Structure formats: C-alpha cells, structure tokens
C-alpha positions as CSV (number, residue, x, y, z in Angstrom):
1,M,-0.5,0.0,0.3
2,K,2.8,2.3,0.9
3,R,4.3,1.7,-2.7
4,K,0.9,2.9,-4.3
5,I,0.9,5.6,-2.3
6,A,4.4,6.7,-3.0
7,D,3.6,6.6,-7.1
8,R,0.5,7.6,-6.8
9,S,-1.2,4.2,-8.2
10,A,-3.2,4.4,-5.6
11,V,-7.1,4.9,-5.8
12,V,-7.9,7.4,-2.9
13,G,-12.1,6.9,-1.5
14,V,-13.5,10.1,-0.3
15,V,-17.0,10.3,1.7
16,G,-18.9,13.1,2.4
17,L,-18.2,15.5,-0.8
18,G,-18.8,18.6,1.2
19,Y,-16.4,21.5,3.1
20,V,-14.1,19.1,4.0
21,G,-14.0,16.5,1.5
22,L,-14.4,18.2,-1.8
23,P,-11.1,20.5,-1.2
24,F,-9.3,16.9,-0.4
25,A,-10.5,15.1,-3.2
26,V,-9.4,17.9,-5.7
27,E,-6.2,18.1,-3.7
28,K,-5.3,14.6,-4.2
29,A,-6.5,14.8,-7.7
30,K,-4.8,17.7,-8.8
31,V,-1.2,15.3,-7.6
32,G,-2.0,12.5,-9.4
33,Y,-4.2,10.2,-7.8
34,R,-7.3,8.6,-9.4
35,V,-10.4,9.8,-6.6
36,I,-13.6,8.5,-6.2
37,G,-16.0,10.7,-3.8
38,V,-19.2,9.5,-2.3
39,E,-21.8,12.0,-2.0
40,Q,-25.0,10.7,-0.7
41,N,-26.7,14.0,-2.3
42,P,-27.4,13.0,-5.6
43,K,-27.3,16.5,-6.8
44,R,-23.9,17.2,-5.4
45,A,-22.7,13.6,-6.9
46,Q,-23.8,14.9,-10.2
47,A,-22.5,18.7,-10.3
48,V,-19.0,16.7,-9.4
49,N,-19.5,14.7,-12.5
50,E,-19.8,17.6,-15.0
51,G,-17.6,19.9,-12.9
52,R,-19.3,21.9,-11.6
53,N,-18.0,23.3,-8.3
54,Y,-20.3,24.5,-5.0
55,I,-17.3,24.8,-3.1
56,L,-15.6,28.1,-2.3
57,D,-12.6,27.4,-1.2
58,V,-12.7,24.9,-4.5
59,K,-11.1,26.6,-7.4
60,D,-13.7,26.5,-10.5
61,E,-11.1,25.2,-13.3
62,E,-9.5,23.2,-11.0
63,L,-12.2,20.8,-10.7
64,R,-13.4,21.1,-13.9
65,D,-9.8,19.9,-14.7
66,V,-9.5,16.8,-13.0
67,V,-13.5,15.4,-13.7
68,E,-12.1,16.1,-17.3
69,R,-8.9,14.1,-17.3
70,G,-10.8,11.5,-15.2
71,M,-9.1,11.7,-11.6
72,L,-12.2,12.4,-9.9
73,S,-15.6,11.0,-10.1
74,A,-18.5,11.0,-7.5
75,E,-20.8,8.0,-6.7
76,V,-24.1,8.2,-4.7
77,G,-23.2,4.6,-3.2
78,F,-20.9,2.5,-1.5
79,D,-20.4,-0.1,-4.7
80,R,-16.8,0.8,-5.3
81,V,-15.1,0.9,-2.0
82,P,-13.2,-2.1,-3.2
83,E,-11.3,0.2,-5.6
84,M,-10.4,2.1,-3.1
85,D,-7.0,2.1,-1.2
86,V,-7.4,4.6,1.1
87,I,-11.3,5.7,2.3
88,V,-11.1,8.9,4.0
89,V,-14.1,9.9,6.0
90,A,-15.2,13.3,6.3
91,V,-19.2,13.5,7.1
92,P,-20.8,15.7,9.5
93,T,-21.2,15.3,12.8
94,P,-23.5,17.5,14.8
95,L,-24.9,17.6,18.2
96,T,-28.8,16.6,19.1
97,R,-31.4,19.0,20.7
98,N,-30.1,17.9,24.2
99,L,-26.5,19.1,23.0
100,T,-25.3,15.4,23.0
101,P,-23.0,14.2,20.4
102,D,-25.2,12.4,16.7
103,L,-22.7,9.9,15.1
104,Q,-25.6,8.4,12.9
105,Y,-23.8,9.6,9.7
106,V,-20.3,7.9,11.3
107,E,-22.0,5.0,12.0
108,R,-23.7,4.7,8.5
109,V,-21.0,5.1,6.4
110,T,-18.4,2.8,8.9
111,L,-20.7,0.1,8.5
112,E,-21.4,0.6,4.4
113,V,-17.5,0.4,4.4
114,A,-16.8,-2.1,6.4
115,K,-19.1,-4.5,4.1
116,R,-16.6,-4.2,1.6
117,L,-13.6,-4.2,3.4
118,R,-10.8,-5.7,1.9
119,P,-7.0,-6.7,3.3
120,G,-5.0,-3.5,2.8
121,Q,-6.5,-0.7,2.7
122,L,-6.1,2.5,5.2
123,V,-9.0,4.1,6.8
124,S,-9.4,7.8,7.9
125,L,-11.6,10.0,10.1
126,E,-11.5,12.8,9.5
127,S,-14.9,14.4,11.1
128,T,-15.0,16.1,14.3
129,T,-15.5,14.0,17.1
130,Y,-15.6,13.3,20.5
131,P,-12.1,11.1,21.8
132,G,-12.7,7.2,21.3
133,T,-14.9,7.3,18.6
134,T,-12.6,5.8,16.5
135,E,-11.4,3.2,18.4
136,E,-14.4,2.4,20.5
137,V,-17.0,3.2,17.6
138,M,-15.8,2.5,14.2
139,L,-13.1,-0.2,15.0
140,P,-16.1,-2.5,16.2
141,I,-18.2,-2.3,13.1
142,L,-15.2,-2.7,11.1
143,E,-13.5,-5.9,12.7
144,R,-17.0,-7.3,13.4
145,E,-18.7,-6.9,9.6
146,S,-15.5,-7.5,7.5
147,G,-14.3,-10.8,9.5
148,L,-10.8,-8.6,8.9
149,K,-8.2,-7.7,12.0
150,V,-7.0,-3.8,12.5
151,E,-3.3,-3.7,11.8
152,R,-2.7,-6.9,10.6
153,D,-5.2,-6.8,7.6
154,F,-6.3,-2.9,7.0
155,F,-5.3,0.2,9.0
156,L,-7.1,3.0,11.0
157,V,-6.6,6.4,12.1
158,H,-8.1,9.7,12.8
159,S,-6.6,13.0,10.9
160,P,-8.8,16.0,11.9
161,E,-9.9,17.8,9.6
162,R,-8.6,21.5,9.6
163,V,-10.4,23.9,6.9
164,D,-11.3,27.5,8.1
165,P,-13.8,28.2,5.0
166,G,-12.8,31.5,3.2
167,N,-9.3,31.7,4.4
168,K,-7.2,32.4,1.2
169,R,-4.0,31.8,2.9
170,Y,-4.1,28.4,4.3
171,T,-5.2,25.6,2.8
172,T,-5.6,22.1,2.5
173,K,-2.3,21.5,0.8
174,N,-0.4,24.2,3.4
175,T,-2.1,23.5,7.1
176,T,-0.3,21.2,9.1
177,K,-2.2,18.0,9.5
178,V,-2.5,15.8,12.8
179,V,-2.6,11.9,12.5
180,G,-2.9,9.8,14.9
181,G,-3.4,5.8,14.6
182,V,-5.1,3.0,16.4
183,G,-1.6,1.2,16.3
184,P,1.9,1.7,15.2
185,R,1.1,0.2,11.5
186,S,-1.8,2.2,11.3
187,L,-0.1,5.4,12.0
188,D,3.2,4.7,9.7
189,A,0.5,4.3,6.8
190,G,-1.6,7.3,7.6
191,V,1.3,9.6,8.1
192,H,3.0,8.3,4.7
193,F,-0.5,8.8,3.2
194,Y,-0.9,12.3,4.6
195,S,2.8,13.4,3.7
196,Q,2.5,12.8,-0.1
197,T,0.5,16.3,-0.3
198,I,0.1,18.0,2.8
199,E,3.5,20.2,3.7
200,R,3.8,19.3,7.2
201,V,2.2,16.0,9.4
202,V,2.4,15.8,13.3
203,P,1.9,12.2,14.2
204,V,0.6,11.7,18.1
205,S,0.5,8.5,19.9
206,S,-3.4,7.8,19.0
207,A,-6.2,8.6,17.5
208,K,-8.1,9.3,20.9
209,A,-4.9,11.8,21.2
210,A,-5.4,13.4,17.6
211,E,-9.7,13.5,18.2
212,L,-8.8,15.5,21.5
213,V,-6.4,18.0,19.4
214,K,-9.6,18.8,17.4
215,V,-11.9,19.7,19.8
216,F,-8.9,21.7,21.8
217,E,-8.7,23.8,18.9
218,N,-12.4,24.8,18.8
219,T,-13.0,25.0,22.3
220,F,-10.0,27.1,22.6
221,R,-11.8,29.5,20.4
222,A,-15.2,29.2,22.0
223,V,-13.8,29.9,25.4
224,N,-12.3,32.9,24.3
225,I,-15.1,34.5,21.6
226,A,-17.7,33.5,24.8
227,L,-15.0,35.9,27.1
228,V,-15.2,38.9,24.6
229,N,-18.8,38.3,24.0
230,E,-19.6,38.4,27.8
231,L,-17.0,41.6,27.6
232,A,-19.9,43.3,25.0
233,L,-22.8,42.7,27.4
234,L,-20.5,44.6,30.3
235,C,-19.9,47.3,28.1
236,D,-23.6,47.2,27.0
237,R,-24.9,47.7,30.6
238,M,-21.4,50.1,31.2
239,G,-22.5,52.2,28.2
240,L,-18.9,51.6,26.7
241,N,-17.8,50.8,23.1
242,V,-16.4,47.1,23.2
243,W,-15.2,47.9,20.2
244,E,-13.0,50.4,21.2
245,V,-11.7,48.8,24.0
246,L,-10.4,45.4,22.0
247,D,-9.1,47.5,19.4
248,A,-7.1,49.6,22.4
249,A,-6.3,46.5,24.0
250,F,-5.2,44.4,20.9
251,T,-2.2,47.2,20.2
252,K,0.0,45.5,22.8
253,P,2.4,43.3,21.5
254,F,2.6,40.4,23.7
255,G,0.8,38.0,26.4
256,I,-2.7,38.5,24.0
257,M,-4.8,37.1,20.7
258,P,-7.3,39.1,19.2
259,F,-10.9,37.5,19.5
260,Y,-14.2,39.6,19.0
261,P,-17.5,39.5,19.3
262,G,-20.6,38.8,17.3
263,P,-24.5,38.5,17.4
264,G,-23.3,34.4,18.1
265,V,-21.5,31.7,16.7
266,G,-22.2,29.3,13.9
267,G,-20.7,26.9,11.3
268,H,-20.1,23.0,11.8
269,C,-16.9,24.0,14.5
270,I,-17.3,26.2,17.4
271,P,-21.3,26.0,18.3
272,I,-21.0,21.9,18.3
273,D,-17.3,20.7,18.6
274,P,-16.9,21.7,22.5
275,H,-19.9,20.3,23.6
276,Y,-18.2,16.5,22.3
277,L,-15.7,16.9,24.7
278,E,-18.1,18.0,27.7
279,W,-20.5,15.3,26.8
280,K,-16.9,12.6,26.9
281,A,-15.8,14.2,30.3
282,K,-19.1,13.2,32.3
283,E,-18.1,9.6,31.3
284,Y,-14.7,10.4,33.7
285,N,-16.4,11.9,36.0
286,F,-15.4,15.5,35.4
287,N,-17.2,18.6,34.8
288,T,-16.0,20.9,31.9
289,H,-16.7,24.3,33.7
290,F,-15.2,26.4,31.4
291,I,-16.8,24.6,28.1
292,A,-20.3,25.0,29.4
293,L,-20.0,28.9,30.5
294,A,-18.7,29.7,26.4
295,G,-21.5,27.8,25.1
296,E,-24.4,29.8,27.7
297,I,-22.4,32.9,27.0
298,N,-22.5,32.5,23.5
299,R,-25.7,30.8,22.8
300,K,-27.5,34.2,24.7
301,M,-26.1,36.3,21.8
302,P,-29.3,35.9,19.5
303,E,-31.3,37.1,22.3
304,F,-29.1,40.1,23.6
305,V,-28.9,41.5,19.4
306,T,-32.8,41.0,19.4
307,E,-33.4,43.0,22.8
308,K,-31.3,45.6,21.8
309,A,-32.8,45.9,18.7
310,L,-36.0,46.2,20.7
311,R,-34.2,49.2,22.4
312,V,-32.8,50.9,19.2
313,L,-36.4,51.1,18.0
314,I,-37.5,52.2,21.0
315,E,-35.2,54.9,21.8
316,A,-36.0,56.6,18.1
317,G,-39.8,56.5,19.2
318,M,-40.4,53.3,16.5
319,P,-42.9,51.4,17.0
320,I,-41.9,47.7,17.4
321,K,-44.5,45.8,15.6
322,G,-44.5,46.3,11.7
323,A,-41.4,47.7,12.0
324,R,-39.4,47.5,9.2
325,V,-36.1,45.5,9.5
326,L,-33.4,44.7,6.9
327,V,-30.8,42.5,8.3
328,L,-27.5,42.7,6.2
329,G,-26.1,39.1,6.1
330,V,-26.7,35.6,7.2
331,A,-23.5,33.7,6.4
332,Y,-22.1,32.5,9.6
333,K,-19.2,34.2,9.2
334,K,-17.9,37.1,6.5
335,D,-17.6,36.8,2.6
336,I,-18.5,32.8,2.8
337,A,-21.2,30.6,1.4
338,D,-22.3,29.0,4.7
339,H,-24.9,29.7,6.8
340,R,-24.8,26.4,9.0
341,E,-25.9,27.7,12.8
342,S,-25.6,31.0,11.8
343,P,-27.2,33.3,14.5
344,A,-28.3,35.5,12.1
345,I,-31.2,32.9,11.5
346,E,-32.0,32.9,14.8
347,I,-32.3,36.8,15.2
348,I,-34.5,37.1,12.3
349,K,-36.6,34.3,13.8
350,N,-36.9,36.5,17.0
351,L,-38.0,39.9,15.3
352,R,-40.7,37.9,13.7
353,R,-42.1,37.0,16.8
354,Y,-42.8,40.7,17.8
355,G,-44.2,40.9,14.7
356,M,-41.5,42.9,12.4
357,Q,-41.5,43.2,8.7
358,V,-38.4,41.2,8.1
359,V,-36.1,41.0,5.1
360,Y,-32.6,39.8,4.3
361,H,-29.9,40.5,2.1
362,D,-27.1,38.1,1.7
363,P,-25.4,38.2,-2.0
364,Y,-23.7,34.5,-0.9
365,I,-26.7,32.8,0.4
366,P,-29.7,33.7,-2.0
367,S,-31.9,31.5,-0.1
368,F,-32.4,29.2,3.0
369,Q,-34.5,26.9,4.5
370,E,-34.8,25.9,8.1
371,E,-36.6,23.5,9.9
372,G,-39.9,24.6,7.4
373,F,-38.6,28.3,7.9
374,H,-37.9,29.5,3.8
375,M,-36.8,32.8,3.0
376,E,-35.1,34.7,-0.2
377,S,-32.6,37.4,0.2
378,V,-33.5,41.0,-1.5
379,P,-31.7,42.8,-4.0
380,L,-29.8,45.5,-2.2
381,E,-31.7,48.2,-4.8
382,E,-31.7,51.8,-4.5
383,G,-34.4,52.7,-1.9
384,L,-34.7,49.7,0.6
385,V,-32.3,50.7,2.8
386,A,-34.2,54.1,3.4
387,A,-37.0,52.0,3.3
388,Q,-36.2,50.6,6.8
389,D,-37.0,51.8,10.3
390,L,-33.6,49.7,11.1
391,V,-30.5,47.6,9.1
392,I,-28.8,44.8,11.6
393,I,-25.7,44.2,10.2
394,A,-25.1,40.5,11.2
395,T,-22.4,39.3,8.4
396,D,-19.6,41.6,7.8
397,H,-18.9,40.8,4.2
398,S,-16.5,42.8,2.5
399,V,-18.8,43.5,-0.4
400,F,-21.4,45.4,1.7
401,P,-21.4,49.4,0.9
402,Y,-20.9,50.3,4.4
403,P,-20.8,54.2,4.2
404,E,-23.4,54.2,1.7
405,I,-25.6,52.4,4.3
406,V,-24.9,54.1,6.6
407,R,-25.8,57.2,5.2
408,Q,-29.5,56.0,4.1
409,A,-30.1,54.1,7.2
410,R,-32.5,55.9,9.8
411,R,-31.1,53.4,12.4
412,V,-28.2,50.5,11.9
413,L,-27.3,48.2,14.4
414,D,-23.8,46.7,13.6
415,T,-23.3,43.3,15.8
416,R,-19.5,43.0,14.0
417,G,-17.7,46.3,14.0
418,A,-17.7,46.5,10.4
419,T,-18.4,50.5,10.5
420,R,-16.2,51.5,13.6
421,H,-13.5,52.9,11.3
422,L,-16.0,55.2,9.4
423,P,-16.1,59.1,10.2
424,K,-17.6,59.5,13.3
425,E,-19.7,62.8,12.2
426,L,-21.3,59.2,9.7
427,L,-21.7,57.3,12.5
428,E,-23.3,59.5,15.3
429,G,-27.2,59.7,16.1
430,K,-27.3,56.6,13.1
431,V,-25.0,53.4,14.6
432,V,-25.3,51.6,17.7
433,F,-22.8,48.9,18.1
434,L,-23.0,45.3,20.2
C-alpha cells in the first residue's frame, strides 16, 4: 500500500464531498491520485461529475480539470469501496437538541465501508468528534462486519480536518495535519499517505489524542469568543464601546490574542465541537466548567441582539410591531456561502415573533430553509435601506457598501464592528454597536 501511495497508483476514496471532502478530493486528484468520491446527495454527486463547483474554497477551473482528466468522479453509493486503497471519511457530526453527540452519519458510513472492506486498505476519519470515536465506535463495526483485523489486515487512523472556509492563506495543502493511529502500523500508513500532498504532518500517539487535539482547538476559540461576548454584554451595561476597548487592548504586542464579539457563533465547529468534549468528560466524572459557561454565553448572543434591536427602535420612537428591518448577511462568517448554525437566522426568527417585517440581503446566500422556515435574499436596490426602520449588520461581508448604508439608514445596529472605522460624524446618531 505504501508503494502505491508513493507512486500515485493508489485509488483514494473520499466519503462526503462537502466543505472538507471536496477540497481534499480535488487536492489529491491534482497531484495524480485517482479519486472516487462518495456523496449521498445526488445533486452534489451529479455536480461533481459535470465539473460544477459548489464549494467556495475549490477553484472552478481546478475541479473541471481533474474531472475532465478522469482523476475525480463521484458516486452516490458504496459499491466501489473495494477499488479504494485509502478511504477518507468526512461526514457531518452534529449535536442532538440536548447537546449530545449525534454519530449517525459516521456509524452508517462505517457500516457500509465495513461490508466491503478488503485487506490492505487504510481508513481515515476526518470528521470532528469526541476522543474515542475511532477506536470505540468505528473499529468494532469495521472488524465485526468485515471479519478482518486492524493492524494485520487493514489500517485505521484519525486525522482531524482543519478547514477554515474562506481562508485564502491556509488551504488543504499548507495547513499542518495531525494524524493518530489505532496502532503503530496504522500510524505509519496514515502519516505516509498524508505526507504525499500536505506540507507538514504531525504524528501523535493515538487516534484518541488526535481527536482531542481537534476539539481542544475549537474549544479554545469558543471560550475566547465567549469571553469577548461577555465583555460586550458588560460594555453595554456600562455605556462603553466594546470595539474601542478591544482595538486598544489588541495593540499590546505580547500576551494577548485578538478575538472579537458578534451576534453568536455559527458554522459546524465552534457551536458544536466543544460540547462533544463536554459530553465525553462526563464519562470520567469530570465537569468541563469553561466549556459549559462559554456555550451558555455564546448561545445568549442572538437573544441579546434581538433585545438591543428592540431598544434601538423604542429609543428612536418607532413602533415594534410592523417595524421594517433589514438584516445584512445570514452567512455565519464574512465572505463565505455557508449559513450552518448561523446566529443571524435565529435573530430573524426572534424579530418576526415580535411582529416585525424582516427581510435580508446576502449575496452569498440567495435563500435558506431551516426547519420549515424559508426566506429569500432581497436585492440591495436603491431605496431598500432608506425604507427600513432598522438595519442590522449580522455578517460583515466585504462587499457591503457600508458608508452608503449608514448614510441612507435611519438606524443601524452593527453587531460585527464593520462600520467602526467610518468617520465619526457619519456614525453619530445613526449607528449603535453591539
């Protein structure tokens, strides 16, 4: 297997062609591996086979090229698993409503792979999950259903994804990769595979250690975001501008790292992954206080933004019921086409419960549907901003014409600090910050 990996004759399978899987599949195909994707969404599978891109971090021309050269194809089923030498699993790992891990996608995929597993294959789980998933959930299914033995017949590793959607500097190729195996032979195989196309690979002692690396990374961010969100709540009480305080604090050249508040946290990582660790810790009779508190603070932010929007309207003498509100941006972060777990959607729902007429504009999200709730983006045409009682900047996309928006708006609630560097005379009496 190592020889086939080295001379690029190995066939690479990627299960789940989403924000993690498709960029990885394209990267492997570019350097000479034949890649078979397994994508159970038929529309996505068809798009890949037609060379049509749907992931921002993938270049259209690179996808078309590898598809046209026959280096990348997509299937909706698992029948071609026996052809694969390496099987990379990159499927969602959501939470239940009770904030407990939901591993149904990992378990289903593992079962389908196990039914077709053959000797000599390497399986790598890239989905973010709690420490122990690879060994305690995947491994028993793989061995039971296949009749094969890990470290003797096949190899199993965990190598957590490190994808930052929209990041132009760090890509699949130049982002350091962590790999942990269920044994030394698995680790050796995993490191050998990832080292072919990723600039730096860091081996760790076990799959469990690799899993903990990833959830710690996202917990670190969640806790620090919660800290500045709590500071924003305090500054609101004290009548201070949190953005002024933070911008000044971050001028210190040592001992501090910039984090900024916002209307809440979104995406697949920050709102979800820390709770995987919180849940697993209970198995060891250990309470992760920081994680629980950070989650509580971050989940409060959409409610706080809603309450602040009500205050802005009341202080301006505008009625709540029937108020016209424009929400700018529903993507969970700037300049990306991803609204997973976006706090902006919760804010829209909250405002509508108060009887407000809410519309949104987002050039990256033309429409969204969540639990039966459907909305479409309205064009940012002349007169739209001026017709609103309140404009809420929920996502600070670079394409928004902030000076014009502020000039035309009656009131602006800026939850991202997007307008804080505009001239003071333009902001006064118009803009309220988080």
